[in-house]
N, C-alpha and C positions, 0 to 999 in steps of 0.2 A: 208346509207342504212337503211330503216325502220326495226324495231325489228320484229322478226318472232313470230306469234301467231299460235297455233294449236287448232282447234276446229272441232266439227262435221260438216260435210257438210250440207248445207241448199238447198232447191229447187232453190233459187236465185243464187246459185253457179254452177248449172249444166252446163251452157254454158262455164263458165271459166274452169271447170273441163275437159270438152270435149277438149277445146283448149290446156290445159296442156298435155293431153295424145297424142293429134295429133302432137304437137310439140316435145314432149319428145321421141316419138317412130317413128316419121317421116311418119306416116300413120294413118288411122282412125280405124284400127282393135281393139285396146285396148279401145278407146273411145266408139266404138260400143258395145263392151262387157260390159262395165260399164252400158250403157243405157239399154241393153237387160236384164242384171241381176236385175237392179232396177225395170224395167217394170214388170218382172216376180215375184218380191217380194222376191228374193233370197239373197238380200244384208242384212247386219246387220248395220242399220243406225247409231247406237251409236259408231261403229268402223270405219265407213267411214269418214276419216278425211281430212281436208284441211290445208295446211300451207299458212298463209296469211301474206304478208308484206305490211304494209300500207293498202290500199284498194284492193290489188291485190292478187288473188289466184296464188301461185307460185309452189305448189306441192299438190299431192293428193295420198292417199292410200285407197284401197278398199278391204273390207273383205266380202265374201259371205259364205253362208251355203253350205256345201257339206256333204257327209257321206261316211263311209266305207261300203263295201259290207256286213259287219257283222251287219249293222244297227246303228253303232255309229256315231253321228253327229260330224263333224269337221269344222273348219274354213279354207277357202281358201284365201290366200293373193294373189290377182291379180286384177288389176295391181297396181303398185306404180310408179308414174311418177313425174318428176320435170322439170320445164321450162329449156331449154338448158342454158340460161344465169345465172341460179341459181344452176346448177349442180356442184358437187364437192365443195360445200360450207356447207355441213352438213344438208341440208334440208331433204333429204331422210332418213338419220339416225334418225333425230328427229321424223319424221313421223313413222318410224318402231318402235322405242322405245315406243312412246306414244301409238301406236296401240296395241303393245304387252302388255303394262301395262294395258290398258283397257280390252283387251282380257282375261287377267289373272283373272279378276273379273267375268267372265262368267262361265257357266257349261260346256263349250267345253273343251275336253281334249287336243286337238292338233290344231296347225296351220300348213297347208301344203303350200309349195311354190315350183315353178320351178324357179330357179334363179341362179345367179352367185355364184359359190363355194367360191370365194374370198371375197364376200360381206356379205352374210347372216349369216355365222357362227359367226361373231362378236356379233350377237344379240342372240345367243343361239340356232340357227338352227343346226340340225345334219342330217346326211344321213338318209333318210327314211327307207332304207333297214335295218339299224341297229335297227329299232323299229318295224320291221315287217309290215311296211306301204308301199304299192306298188303304183306306178303311173299307170294309166290306158292306157298310151301311151308310145311309146319309148322315153326315155330321158336318158342322162348319169346319172349314180348313184350319181355323185358329184353335179349335178344340182337339183336333187330331194331331198328336205329336209323337215323336220318337226321340229316344236318347241313345246315341251311338255309344257303344261300349268298346273297350280295347280290341276286341275281336272283330270289330266292324270293318267291312270292306265295301267299296261302292257298288259292287255287284249284288249286294243284299237289297234287292228291289222286288216289288210285286205287291199283291193284295194280301192282307193278313187273313188267314183262316183260323178262326177261334175254335176252341174245343166245343163240342156239342152242348155242353152245359150252359153256354152263354145263350142258347136258344135262338141263334141266328139262322 
């Protein structure tokens, strides 16, 4: 199996990224979200990463700009997908770790995610409500998480306002 390389996505990766999300999620919704956020300019290109094995894109993580209703900008991690035949092999973990490492070098105070409570805490995600950060739609408290970055200050509180492309 070829070694895994992580790098920023490139325009020539877009079709492969779409395929990753369609296969990983079994539908086009997440792939459509990525394309809509890119088209609207809400993504953070240096944080949108692909996992490449040989010449094949096998995983993708996407970060977009959101903000708290108090005006504080935050990062939204959504989506993160891995081809089904490469799942449970650490590809997603490598993408999350590298994405968070790069996010730590930004001025954003937080990353927010709706995700599996048994997956994201291993990367330092904590319940959003414990930080005074609310989700704008109904979701279990265990699935709504934030990851404080070095620029985090306790006053970074409020309800997340996602870009329009999220359809909220």
